[in-house]
C-alpha positions as CSV (number, residue, x, y, z in Angstrom):
1,X,-229.1,-160.4,-15.2
2,X,-230.7,-157.0,-15.9
3,X,-233.7,-156.2,-13.7
4,X,-236.0,-155.0,-16.6
5,X,-239.1,-157.1,-15.8
6,X,-242.1,-155.7,-14.0
7,X,-242.2,-158.9,-11.9
8,X,-238.9,-158.9,-9.9
9,X,-237.7,-162.4,-9.1
10,X,-236.2,-161.5,-5.7
11,X,-239.6,-160.7,-4.3
12,X,-241.2,-164.0,-5.3
13,X,-238.2,-166.4,-4.7
14,X,-236.3,-166.7,-1.4
15,X,-232.6,-166.8,-2.4
16,X,-231.3,-167.5,1.1
17,X,-232.4,-171.1,0.8
18,X,-229.8,-171.9,-1.8
19,X,-226.2,-172.9,-0.9
20,X,-224.6,-170.5,-3.3
21,X,-226.5,-167.7,-1.9
22,X,-225.5,-168.6,1.7
23,X,-221.8,-168.6,0.6
24,X,-222.0,-165.3,-1.2
25,X,-224.0,-163.4,1.4
26,X,-222.2,-165.0,4.4
27,X,-220.8,-162.2,6.6
28,X,-217.8,-164.3,7.7
29,X,-216.6,-164.5,4.1
30,X,-216.2,-160.7,3.8
31,X,-214.4,-160.6,7.1
32,X,-211.5,-162.9,6.0
33,X,-211.2,-161.2,2.7
34,X,-211.0,-157.8,4.3
35,X,-208.3,-159.0,6.6
36,X,-206.4,-160.3,3.6
37,X,-206.7,-157.0,1.8
38,X,-205.6,-155.1,4.9
39,X,-202.6,-157.3,5.5
40,X,-201.7,-157.0,1.9
41,X,-201.9,-153.3,2.0
42,X,-199.8,-153.1,5.2
43,X,-197.1,-155.4,3.6
44,X,-197.2,-153.3,0.4
45,X,-196.8,-150.1,2.4
46,X,-193.8,-151.6,4.3
47,X,-192.3,-152.7,1.0
48,X,-192.6,-149.2,-0.4
49,X,-190.1,-148.0,2.3
50,X,-187.6,-150.8,1.8
51,X,-184.3,-149.7,0.2
52,X,-183.8,-150.0,-3.5
53,X,-180.5,-149.7,-5.4
54,X,-180.8,-147.6,-8.5
55,X,-178.9,-149.0,-11.4
56,X,-178.2,-148.5,-15.1
57,X,-178.6,-151.6,-17.2
58,X,-177.0,-152.3,-20.6
59,X,-176.3,-155.0,-23.1
60,X,-172.8,-155.8,-24.3
61,X,-170.5,-158.7,-25.1
62,X,-167.4,-160.3,-23.7
63,X,-164.1,-159.0,-25.1
64,X,-160.5,-158.7,-23.9
65,X,-158.9,-156.1,-21.7
66,X,-156.0,-155.3,-24.1
67,X,-156.2,-155.1,-27.9
68,X,-153.3,-157.5,-28.4
69,X,-155.3,-160.4,-26.8
70,X,-158.4,-160.0,-29.1
71,X,-159.2,-162.5,-31.9
72,X,-157.6,-161.5,-35.1
73,X,-156.8,-162.7,-38.6
74,X,-153.4,-163.4,-40.0
75,X,-152.4,-161.7,-43.2
76,X,-149.4,-162.1,-45.5
77,X,-147.2,-159.1,-46.2
78,X,-146.5,-160.3,-49.7
79,X,-148.7,-161.7,-52.5
80,X,-148.3,-165.4,-53.0
81,X,-149.7,-168.8,-53.6
82,X,-150.6,-171.4,-51.0
83,X,-148.4,-174.4,-51.3
84,X,-149.0,-176.4,-48.1
85,X,-151.1,-176.3,-44.9
86,X,-149.6,-177.4,-41.5
87,X,-152.6,-176.9,-39.3
88,X,-156.3,-177.7,-39.1
89,X,-159.1,-175.6,-37.8
90,X,-159.3,-175.9,-34.0
91,X,-155.6,-176.8,-33.6
92,X,-153.5,-175.3,-30.8
93,X,-150.4,-173.5,-32.0
94,X,-147.5,-171.8,-30.2
95,X,-145.9,-168.6,-31.1
96,X,-143.7,-169.0,-34.2
97,X,-145.3,-172.3,-35.3
98,X,-145.7,-172.5,-39.1
99,X,-149.3,-172.3,-40.3
100,X,-148.8,-172.5,-44.0
101,X,-146.2,-172.4,-46.7
102,X,-146.6,-170.0,-49.6
103,X,-144.6,-169.4,-52.8
104,X,-143.8,-166.3,-54.9
105,X,-146.1,-165.2,-57.8
106,X,-143.9,-162.3,-59.1
107,X,-141.4,-163.2,-61.7
108,X,-138.6,-161.0,-60.3
109,X,-138.5,-163.3,-57.2
110,X,-138.6,-166.7,-58.9
111,X,-134.8,-167.3,-58.7
112,X,-134.2,-169.7,-55.8
113,X,-130.7,-168.4,-55.5
114,X,-131.7,-164.7,-55.5
115,X,-130.3,-164.0,-52.0
116,X,-127.0,-165.7,-52.7
117,X,-126.6,-163.8,-56.0
118,X,-127.4,-160.5,-54.4
119,X,-124.8,-161.3,-51.7
120,X,-122.2,-161.9,-54.4
121,X,-123.0,-158.7,-56.1
122,X,-122.8,-156.9,-52.8
123,X,-119.4,-158.4,-52.0
124,X,-118.1,-157.5,-55.5
125,X,-119.1,-153.9,-55.2
126,X,-117.7,-153.8,-51.7
127,X,-114.3,-155.0,-53.1
128,X,-114.5,-152.4,-55.8
129,X,-115.2,-149.7,-53.2
130,X,-112.2,-151.0,-51.2
131,X,-110.0,-150.7,-54.3
132,X,-111.0,-147.1,-54.9
133,X,-110.3,-146.4,-51.3
134,X,-106.8,-147.9,-51.6
135,X,-106.2,-145.9,-54.8
136,X,-107.2,-142.7,-53.0
137,X,-104.7,-143.6,-50.2
138,X,-101.9,-144.2,-52.8
139,X,-102.7,-140.8,-54.3
140,X,-102.3,-139.3,-50.9
141,X,-98.9,-141.0,-50.6
142,X,-98.0,-139.7,-54.1
143,X,-99.0,-136.2,-53.2
144,X,-96.9,-136.3,-50.1
145,X,-93.9,-137.5,-52.1
146,X,-94.4,-134.8,-54.7
147,X,-94.6,-132.2,-52.0
148,X,-91.3,-133.4,-50.5
149,X,-89.7,-133.6,-53.9
150,X,-90.8,-130.1,-54.8
151,X,-89.4,-128.8,-51.5
152,X,-86.0,-130.4,-52.3
153,X,-86.1,-129.1,-55.9
154,X,-86.9,-125.6,-54.7
155,X,-84.1,-125.7,-52.2
156,X,-81.7,-126.8,-54.9
157,X,-82.9,-124.1,-57.2
158,X,-82.6,-121.5,-54.4
159,X,-79.1,-122.6,-53.8
160,X,-78.2,-122.3,-57.5
161,X,-79.7,-118.8,-57.5
162,X,-77.7,-117.9,-54.4
163,X,-74.5,-119.3,-56.0
164,X,-75.3,-117.3,-59.2
165,X,-75.8,-114.1,-57.1
166,X,-72.5,-114.7,-55.3
167,X,-70.8,-115.3,-58.6
168,X,-72.2,-112.0,-60.0
169,X,-70.9,-110.2,-56.9
170,X,-67.4,-111.8,-57.4
171,X,-67.3,-111.0,-61.1
172,X,-68.4,-107.4,-60.3
173,X,-65.4,-107.2,-57.9
174,X,-63.1,-108.7,-60.5
175,X,-64.4,-106.2,-63.1
176,X,-63.6,-103.3,-60.8
177,X,-60.1,-104.8,-60.2
178,X,-59.7,-105.1,-64.0
179,X,-60.7,-101.5,-64.4
180,X,-58.2,-100.5,-61.8
181,X,-55.5,-102.6,-63.6
182,X,-56.4,-100.9,-66.8
183,X,-56.0,-97.5,-65.4
184,X,-52.6,-98.5,-63.9
185,X,-51.5,-100.0,-67.2
186,X,-52.6,-96.9,-69.0
187,X,-50.7,-94.7,-66.6
188,X,-47.5,-96.9,-67.0
189,X,-47.9,-96.7,-70.7
190,X,-48.2,-93.0,-70.7
191,X,-45.2,-92.6,-68.4
192,X,-43.1,-94.9,-70.6
193,X,-44.1,-93.1,-73.7
194,X,-43.2,-89.7,-72.2
195,X,-39.8,-91.0,-71.0
196,X,-39.2,-92.4,-74.4
197,X,-40.1,-89.1,-76.1
198,X,-37.7,-87.4,-73.7
199,X,-35.0,-90.0,-74.4
200,X,-34.8,-91.4,-70.9
201,X,-35.9,-94.9,-71.7
202,X,-35.7,-97.4,-74.4
203,X,-38.3,-98.3,-77.0
204,X,-38.5,-101.8,-75.6
205,X,-39.9,-100.5,-72.3
206,X,-42.6,-98.6,-74.2
207,X,-43.6,-101.6,-76.2
208,X,-43.8,-103.7,-73.0
209,X,-46.0,-101.1,-71.4
210,X,-48.2,-101.1,-74.5
211,X,-48.4,-104.9,-74.5
212,X,-49.3,-104.8,-70.8
213,X,-52.0,-102.2,-71.5
214,X,-53.6,-104.3,-74.3
215,X,-53.6,-107.4,-72.0
216,X,-55.3,-105.4,-69.3
217,X,-57.9,-104.2,-71.8
218,X,-58.5,-107.7,-72.9
219,X,-58.9,-108.9,-69.3
220,X,-61.4,-106.1,-68.7
221,X,-63.5,-107.2,-71.7
222,X,-63.3,-110.8,-70.5
223,X,-64.3,-109.8,-67.0
224,X,-67.3,-108.0,-68.4
225,X,-68.3,-111.1,-70.3
226,X,-68.0,-113.2,-67.1
227,X,-70.2,-110.7,-65.2
228,X,-72.8,-110.9,-67.9
229,X,-72.7,-114.7,-67.8
230,X,-73.1,-114.6,-64.0
231,X,-76.1,-112.3,-64.3
232,X,-77.5,-114.7,-67.0
233,X,-77.1,-117.6,-64.5
234,X,-79.1,-115.7,-61.9
235,X,-81.9,-115.2,-64.4
236,X,-81.7,-118.9,-65.3
237,X,-81.8,-119.9,-61.6
238,X,-84.9,-117.8,-61.2
239,X,-86.5,-119.4,-64.2
240,X,-85.6,-122.8,-62.8
241,X,-87.4,-122.0,-59.6
242,X,-90.5,-121.0,-61.6
243,X,-90.3,-124.1,-63.7
244,X,-90.0,-126.4,-60.7
245,X,-92.9,-124.7,-59.0
246,X,-95.1,-124.9,-62.1
247,X,-94.1,-128.5,-62.8
248,X,-94.9,-129.8,-59.3
249,X,-98.0,-127.8,-59.2
250,X,-99.2,-129.6,-62.3
251,X,-98.2,-133.0,-60.9
252,X,-99.8,-132.3,-57.5
253,X,-103.0,-131.0,-59.1
254,X,-103.2,-134.1,-61.3
255,X,-102.6,-136.4,-58.3
256,X,-105.3,-134.6,-56.3
257,X,-107.7,-134.8,-59.3
258,X,-107.1,-138.6,-59.4
259,X,-107.5,-138.8,-55.7
260,X,-110.9,-137.0,-55.8
261,X,-112.0,-139.1,-58.7
262,X,-111.1,-142.2,-56.8
263,X,-113.0,-140.9,-53.7
264,X,-116.0,-140.1,-55.9
265,X,-116.0,-143.6,-57.3
266,X,-115.5,-145.0,-53.8
267,X,-118.6,-143.1,-52.5
268,X,-120.6,-144.0,-55.5
269,X,-119.7,-147.7,-55.2
270,X,-120.4,-147.6,-51.4
271,X,-123.8,-146.2,-52.2
272,X,-124.4,-149.1,-54.5
273,X,-123.1,-151.5,-51.8
274,X,-125.7,-150.0,-49.4
275,X,-128.4,-150.4,-52.0
276,X,-127.4,-154.1,-52.6
277,X,-127.2,-154.6,-48.8
278,X,-130.8,-153.3,-48.6
279,X,-131.9,-155.5,-51.4
280,X,-130.2,-158.5,-49.7
281,X,-131.9,-157.8,-46.4
282,X,-135.3,-157.4,-48.2
283,X,-134.9,-160.6,-50.1
284,X,-133.8,-162.5,-47.0
285,X,-136.8,-161.2,-45.0
286,X,-139.0,-161.9,-48.0
287,X,-137.8,-165.5,-48.0
288,X,-138.7,-165.8,-44.3
289,X,-142.2,-164.5,-45.1
290,X,-142.8,-167.6,-47.3
291,X,-143.8,-169.4,-44.1
292,X,-146.8,-167.9,-42.3
293,X,-146.3,-168.3,-38.6
294,X,-148.5,-167.8,-35.5
295,X,-148.1,-164.4,-33.8
296,X,-148.8,-165.9,-30.3
297,X,-150.1,-169.0,-28.5
298,X,-153.6,-169.7,-29.5
299,X,-156.2,-171.7,-31.4
300,X,-156.8,-171.7,-35.2
301,X,-160.3,-170.4,-35.6
302,X,-161.1,-170.5,-39.3
303,X,-159.2,-170.9,-42.5
304,X,-160.4,-167.9,-44.6
305,X,-158.4,-169.0,-47.7
306,X,-158.8,-172.8,-48.1
307,X,-157.2,-175.2,-50.5
308,X,-153.8,-175.5,-52.2
309,X,-152.7,-173.4,-55.1
310,X,-154.9,-170.5,-54.2
311,X,-153.3,-167.1,-54.9
312,X,-153.9,-164.0,-52.8
313,X,-152.7,-160.4,-52.6
314,X,-150.7,-158.8,-49.8
315,X,-152.8,-157.8,-46.8
316,X,-155.6,-160.3,-47.5
317,X,-156.9,-162.3,-44.6
318,X,-155.7,-165.9,-44.6
319,X,-156.6,-167.5,-41.3
320,X,-158.3,-166.5,-38.0
321,X,-156.6,-167.1,-34.7
322,X,-157.8,-166.8,-31.1
323,X,-155.3,-166.2,-28.3
324,X,-154.9,-168.8,-25.6
325,X,-154.5,-166.8,-22.4
326,X,-156.5,-163.6,-22.3
327,X,-157.6,-161.1,-19.7
328,X,-161.4,-161.1,-20.2
329,X,-163.4,-157.9,-20.1
330,X,-166.9,-156.8,-21.0
331,X,-167.9,-153.9,-23.2
332,X,-171.3,-152.5,-22.6
333,X,-173.2,-149.5,-23.9
334,X,-175.2,-146.9,-21.9
335,X,-177.5,-144.2,-22.9
336,X,-176.1,-140.6,-23.2
337,X,-178.5,-139.5,-20.3
338,X,-176.9,-142.1,-18.0
339,X,-173.3,-141.2,-18.9
340,X,-172.7,-138.7,-16.1
341,X,-173.5,-141.5,-13.6
342,X,-170.7,-143.8,-14.8
343,X,-167.3,-143.3,-13.2
344,X,-164.0,-145.1,-13.5
345,X,-163.7,-147.6,-10.7
346,X,-167.5,-148.0,-10.3
347,X,-168.8,-151.4,-9.4
348,X,-171.0,-153.3,-11.9
349,X,-172.8,-156.6,-11.8
350,X,-172.6,-158.8,-14.9
351,X,-174.8,-161.6,-16.1
352,X,-173.3,-163.8,-18.8
353,X,-175.5,-165.4,-21.5
354,X,-175.7,-169.1,-21.0
355,X,-175.1,-169.0,-17.2
356,X,-178.2,-169.4,-15.0
357,X,-179.0,-166.4,-12.9
358,X,-181.7,-165.0,-10.6
359,X,-181.5,-161.3,-10.8
360,X,-183.2,-158.7,-8.6
361,X,-182.2,-155.4,-10.1
362,X,-182.9,-153.4,-7.0
363,X,-181.4,-155.9,-4.6
364,X,-178.0,-157.0,-6.0
365,X,-177.0,-158.7,-2.8
366,X,-179.8,-161.3,-3.0
367,X,-179.2,-161.9,-6.8
368,X,-177.7,-165.2,-7.8
369,X,-175.6,-165.9,-10.9
370,X,-174.1,-162.4,-11.4
371,X,-170.4,-161.6,-11.2
372,X,-168.6,-158.5,-10.1
373,X,-166.9,-156.1,-12.5
374,X,-165.3,-152.7,-12.3
375,X,-165.3,-149.8,-14.8
376,X,-162.0,-149.5,-16.5
377,X,-162.7,-146.9,-19.2
378,X,-165.5,-144.8,-20.6
379,X,-165.6,-143.9,-24.2
380,X,-165.3,-140.1,-24.8
381,X,-167.2,-140.2,-28.2
382,X,-170.5,-141.7,-28.9
383,X,-170.6,-145.0,-30.8
384,X,-172.4,-145.8,-34.0
385,X,-175.4,-147.2,-32.1
386,X,-176.0,-143.9,-30.4
387,X,-174.7,-145.0,-27.0
388,X,-171.4,-144.7,-25.1
389,X,-169.1,-147.7,-24.8
390,X,-168.0,-148.7,-21.3
391,X,-165.2,-151.2,-20.7
392,X,-165.4,-153.4,-17.6
393,X,-162.8,-155.7,-16.0
394,X,-163.3,-158.4,-13.3
395,X,-163.6,-157.2,-9.8
396,X,-160.6,-158.5,-7.8
397,X,-162.7,-158.3,-4.6
398,X,-165.4,-160.6,-6.0
399,X,-165.4,-164.2,-7.0
400,X,-163.8,-164.9,-10.4
401,X,-165.6,-165.0,-13.7
402,X,-166.4,-168.4,-15.2
403,X,-163.5,-170.0,-17.0
404,X,-165.6,-171.2,-19.9
405,X,-166.7,-167.7,-20.9
406,X,-165.5,-166.9,-24.4
407,X,-164.8,-163.6,-26.1
408,X,-167.9,-162.6,-28.1
409,X,-170.5,-164.0,-25.7
410,X,-173.3,-161.7,-24.7
411,X,-173.6,-160.0,-21.3
412,X,-176.2,-158.1,-19.3
413,X,-174.7,-155.4,-17.0
414,X,-176.0,-153.4,-14.1
415,X,-174.2,-150.4,-12.8
416,X,-175.0,-149.9,-9.1
417,X,-175.9,-146.3,-8.1
418,X,-177.5,-144.7,-5.0
419,X,-179.9,-146.5,-2.5
420,X,-183.4,-145.0,-2.4
421,X,-186.8,-146.2,-1.1
422,X,-188.9,-148.3,-3.4
423,X,-191.7,-145.6,-3.4
424,X,-189.2,-143.1,-4.7
425,X,-188.1,-145.4,-7.4
426,X,-191.7,-146.1,-8.5
427,X,-192.4,-142.4,-8.5
428,X,-189.3,-141.8,-10.6
429,X,-190.2,-144.5,-13.1
430,X,-193.8,-143.3,-13.5
431,X,-192.6,-139.8,-14.2
432,X,-189.7,-140.8,-16.4
433,X,-187.1,-139.1,-14.4
434,X,-183.4,-140.2,-14.6
435,X,-181.7,-141.8,-11.6
436,X,-180.3,-139.6,-8.9
437,X,-177.0,-138.0,-9.7
438,X,-174.4,-140.1,-8.1
439,X,-170.8,-139.0,-7.6
440,X,-168.7,-141.5,-5.5
441,X,-166.3,-139.8,-3.1
442,X,-163.4,-141.4,-1.2
443,X,-164.2,-144.9,-2.5
444,X,-167.8,-144.8,-1.5
445,X,-168.7,-146.8,-4.6
446,X,-166.6,-149.7,-3.4
447,X,-167.9,-149.4,0.1
448,X,-171.5,-149.4,-1.2
449,X,-170.9,-152.5,-3.3
450,X,-169.5,-154.3,-0.3
451,X,-172.5,-153.5,1.8
């Protein structure tokens, strides 16, 4: 009450006679209160010098250590139509189990015997390529035979040419002999005619000499004809050699042309065989894709394409699956200012959503309900939320994580840094300073976490 009256109440009324006044103005009451305040101040001062573990907190969620163990959706590589389901949501499937059966929606694949027909076409083309190969081989044999025949024919023609040359030489010698005989016959005739003119011989001898001279002249002409015939045979033998060479050149060229044509057809047919083989393999693999199977052991999460008779395109999500056995990890996010304080192998405490915990951020050793983790990787580029992603795995030196933790659950993380007094931490927080720069050396992070 304000003392604004000119008649003060404390001068006319004795307050000490009242119980409330005695309690308020009792000197013993102040003594206990002051003792309490003093003890509180001493305890508070002592607490200020207690050790405090600086930490970096972050929010994240549970994931898997390897990308192949994360929940995923199953897509079809081909467009199709759902014909039959073999699983329900929540069912456990093993790797290779059939999840659904689909059918084709493209008209070029409607034929149920498409694979067999393609195989028959492939076999027919392969037989055709084999035939062309055999034809090319037969042409090789034919070419070898023609070469051998040409060799023999040329040898025969060469022999005829040689015989003709020898005959020309013999006829030339005979011609010279005939010329010599003609000169002798001419001399005998001249001698007989002279003797006859002188009367020393009979006319009969002259006539015989003349007859002999005429016979010798006839033989000379005949021998000249033989020599010309022999020379003609030489020319004919040379012409025969040229004819044989040209004839077999044409035959061999034709055989080689047929051989190359067969080879060309063989290679073209083999290319068609390879194309049909590729089509056969594609059709066979495509038939196997008509049954959508599980990629690994796991649980069917959700059917993204329900019903029967529903059509879909290639690459569309059909059903979600969650792997059975996974190596759990935690992905958390830290501020860019705290990134230099995070190192690979650093110890981190994790609190999972849904698990009771009592957390003292500065005293991790007295916290309850947190689990040990270790930094596996630190993202090198900032995420879309403006923070850096840090991947954590279970600490093998700490107790294991709960078995019922599922991927996607939330998690609260604390990265343990340097130990400082509480007064220093309060002063840092009031001034907005970052934590002390902490660089573990020689496994000091692990040693600090053990302590």
